[in-house]
C-alpha positions, 0 to 999 in steps of 0.5 A, a space after each residue: 462491481 467486478 469481483 476483483 474490485 471488491 476484493 481490493 476494496 476489502 483489502 484496503 479496508 483490512 490494511 487500514 485497520 491492521 496498520 492502525 492497530 500497528 500504530 500508523 496514522 493513515 493520511 490518505 487512502 487511494 491518493 492519485 496524481 495523474 494516472 497513479 495511485 498510492 493505496 495508503 499514505 501513513 505516518 509512524 514515528 515521524 516517517 512517512 509510509 507510501 503503502 501498496 496493498 496487494 490482496 489474493 484469496 488463494 496462492 493460485 496466481 502467487 503470492 499477493 507481494 508478487 504481483 508488485 512490479 518494478 513498473 508498479 513501484 516506479 508509478 508509486 515513486 512518481 506519485 510520491 514525488 508529486 506528494 512530497 512537492 505538495 507536502 515537502 515537510 516530510 524529511 523521512 519517507 519509506 515505501 512499503 507493500 502490504 500483502 494480505 491473503 485471505 483464506 480460512 484465515 487472514 494473513 498479513 505480510 508487511 515488506 518495509 522499506 522496498 526499493 528498486 
């Protein structure tokens, strides 16, 4: 497996543990529709969260959250629309980004309610 895939998998494991610790209930990890994927779908306080997880070992290529493009957000929205068709009971939704920096220590940065 490529090194960046291993890092992504490690980041998603860290993200799930972090979100559980914050009181989220994880519904799905790596939920796919067509070509689009949502890293984590979770619930907290009656709000459905679609969460993109980005992980970096160093800041050489920028902070993890900086790599989430408008195109990625559009793809998340597209996948979320399909998810909502399959699960229409949710009335409140939110898009979030969880940036994880793995260096000498692990740092988390949760950006809530992201929009275009």
